[in-house]
N, C-alpha and C positions, 0 to 999 in steps of 0.2 A: 585473570579471566575477564573477558569483556562481554557486555550484554548487547544483543542485537535484536532488531525486529525484522522478521522475514515476511515479505508480502508476495503472494503468488498471484499471477494474473490468469483470469479465466478458469478458475476452479469451481466445480459444482454449479455451473450455470447451464441448465438444460441437461441433456443426456451425455454430453461429452465431458472428458476430464473429471470424472467422478473420483473423489478421494475422501475417505473417512478420516477425520482429524485424529482419531485415536490411533489409526494405523500410521498416519504421517508422524505423529508424535513418537511412536515407538521406533519407526525407521530413523528418525533424527537422533534419538538416543543411541541406537545401535551404531550410527555413523560417527559418533564422538562428541556430539553436542550434549551439554549438561543443562539442568534446570529448564527443561523444555516445557513450554505451556502453549496451548493453542487457544484461539478465540474464534467462535462462530464456525460456520461451515464454508467460509469463502477464502480460506488459505491465508490465515494470519497466525504467526507463531512468534514467540519470544524465546530466545535461546542464549546460552552462555557458551563461549568458545575462546580458545587461546589465539586463534589466527586473526587475520584482518577481515574487514567486511567483504572484501573481494574474495578471499579464501572461503568464507562462509557461504557466499552466493554460489560459488563453483561447487562446493560440497552439497548444497541443497539441490542444485540441478542434477548432480550425479545420483543422489538418492532418488529423486523423482523418476529419473530415467531407468535406473537399474531395478528399483523395487516395484515401481508402478507402471512403467512403460509410458510415462508422461513426458512430453517435451513442451513445458510451459515456461513462460518468462518469470524471472525471480528478481525482486528488488530487495536489497538489504540496507537497512539504515542502522547507524549506531544509536545507542541509548541517548547519547548527548544530542545527536541530530534530531531525534524525535521529540525530545524534551524542548529543544529550541523552537521547533515548529509550533508546539502547543503554547509556549510562552509568548511567541510572536503574535499569533492569532490576529492577522490583519483585518479579518472580517468580524471580529468579536462583537463590535457595537451594532452591526447590521444583521448578522445571522442569528436569528432568534430560535431556530430549531436545528439541533445537531444532525437530524436525519436529512436535512436539505442543504447543509454546509459541507462541501467536499474538499478533499485534498487530493490532487492528482500528483502522484509520485513519478518522477522522471528518472530514467536510468543514467542520464547525463544532462548537461545543461541544455535546456530546451532552446529551440529557435524561436525567438520572439516574433519573427515575421509569420510564423505559423499559428500564432494565437488567434482565436476567432474574434470577430466583432462582438461586442457585448451590447445586448439590448436590455435596458432597464425593464423590470426591476432586478434582473440578474446582475451579478457583479463578479469581477475577476481581479485578483491580485497575484502577480507573478513574482516568484522568487527564483533563484537560479536552478534549483532542483525540484521545486514544487510549484504547483499552481493552486491557489485557493479560490474556490468558487462558492457563490451563494446562488442557489437555484430554487426560489420559492415555489416553483411549479414541479419540482422534482427532476429526476433523471430522465424519465420517459417523456414527459410533457414539456420539458425545458429545452430550449435551443442550444444553450451553451455546452452542456455535457454531451449532448448528441453530436455536436460538431467536434468536440475534443476526442470523442470516441472514434469517429470516422476519419479524422485527420489529426493524428497525434503529433504534438510538437517536438517529440524526442523519439529515439529508436524504440524504446520500451516505456510504456506508461501503465499504471494501474491506479485506481482511485479507491478511497475509503471515505465514508462519511465521518463527520467530526466526532460523533459518539464513539465510533470504533477507534479512531486515533487516540482519543482521550483514554479509552479503556486500555489500549496497548501501553500507554505511559503508566497507568496505574499498575499494570502487570510488571513492568520494568522495575517499579518501585516496591512491589510486594514481595 
């Protein structure tokens, strides 16, 4: 049995794509996933499954469509991949507040030509499947995350703040 982190894009933001995490958790359990845990209301789950990450992603999409009528993007990472992201932490010496340190998860290798120009004090460190950002002014007032949201560097992206990423790793280990 493998552990995976499931990240949904655009859940519970405004009136669209509303999804109660308790209902999502129950639907995942009915669909074959085990040890299902959810975190916050923004579409984060940790699950166990026998299949591959790709299989898990397809199954989650199917659950969202059939049970809730939702067509939202899903990114799945293995436990090992998420642990590596946290261990790597390329902005650890700069990012002093986990609420302002973000990881943009990409569905496939991003196009580095699409990465935005960085204006200090913001910072960006790109890895093949993730983009780490330090946005001391936050998402709304910072230029970097606004640009990444309008012009994503990969077909599907979703981001989480560092506190959430660290909590997901704790859930994997718990």
